[in-house]
N, C-alpha and C positions, 0 to 999 in steps of 0.2 A: 706500652709497647704493643699490646694486643690490639688496641684501637688503631694504631698506625698500620699494623698488618692488615686489618679489616679494610681501612680506607684504601690502601694500595691494591688489595684484591678487587674491590669494587671498581676502582679506576681502570685496572687492567681489563676487567670484564667489559666495561663500556668501550674501551679502545678496541678490543677484539670484535665487539658487535658492530662498531662503526666500519671496520674493515670488511667484514663478511657480508653484511646486508641481510635482508629478510628473504628467506628462500621462497621461490615460487612453488606452486603445487606440483605434485608428482607429474612427470611427463614433459614439463617445460624445458628442463635442462638438456643441453645438446649443442651441436654446432650447426650454424645456419648461414646460407648465402643469400644475398638479395635476390628477389625474384628476377629470373632471366639471366642470372650470372652463374658460372660454374662454382663448384665447391672449392676449387683451388684459387678463387678470386681473393685478392688482398682485402676486399671489403667484408669478408666472412666474419661472423661474430661467434663467440662461445658464451653460452649461458650456463652458469653454474653457481649454486649456493647464493642466489640473489644478486649476482654480479653479471653484467653483460660486457664482454671485452672484445674490442675490435683492434685493428692495427693502429696503435698509438692513442687509444682512448678507452675509457670504461665508464659505465653507469652502474650505480648501486641502488637496489630497491631499498628505500628507507621506510616505506609504509605500504601496506597491502590490504586491500579489502577484497575478500573472496565473495563471489556472487552465488548464493545458494541455488538459484534457479538455472545457473549456467556454470557448471563445475569447471569448464575449460576457459573461463573468462575471469579476469581480475582487474581491479582498478589499482594502479600503482603510482607511487611517487618515486621518481628517480632523481639521483643526485650525482654530480660529478664535480671535479675541480678543473677550472679553465683558467690558466695563467694565474694560479694562486687563489682565485675567487671561486666560491662554491656556486654552481648553477643547479637549479631544481626544475624538473619538468614532470608533468603528470601525463599518464596515458592509460588507455584501456588496452590490455594485452589479452589476445585470444589465441589459444592453441587450437588450430583448425585441422582436424584430421580428415582430410578429404579422401576421395577414392584412390588417388595416386600418390599424393605428396602430403606431408605434414608441414603446416606453415605456422609461423609465429607472426601474428598480425598486430601491429601497433597502430592504434587510432588515437590521435592527439586532439585536444580541445579545439584547435584552430581548423580542424577538418583534414589535416595531413594524415595520410595512411602509408605505412611502410610494411611490406610483406617480405618475410624471410623464409626460405624453404630449407627444411632439415637436410643436413648432409650425412649424418650418421644414424 
């Protein structure tokens, strides 16, 4: 009976971890709008506890490598479910604290770059 309880506890911990994701470093969480769009735009995303959620979609950080020489930059593996299938993407994510705006910059291996400006 104790073994069964331990197995159930471990399984529930794995499921909880799968839902929450790996948290990004301090300062990354917040709400962001695509560069050039108002914060009221439906394309806005919310970053919290390792999950990035937009209108009708979400990505979860499943693996994270922090870069010691660049504390506001991480290498992340992102995962989502698309029509029942799991999709995985990798990106370098930088929290850029410029003179006027704070931006979350996603650089993908194919050269694509997405810039999101902080709303809150």
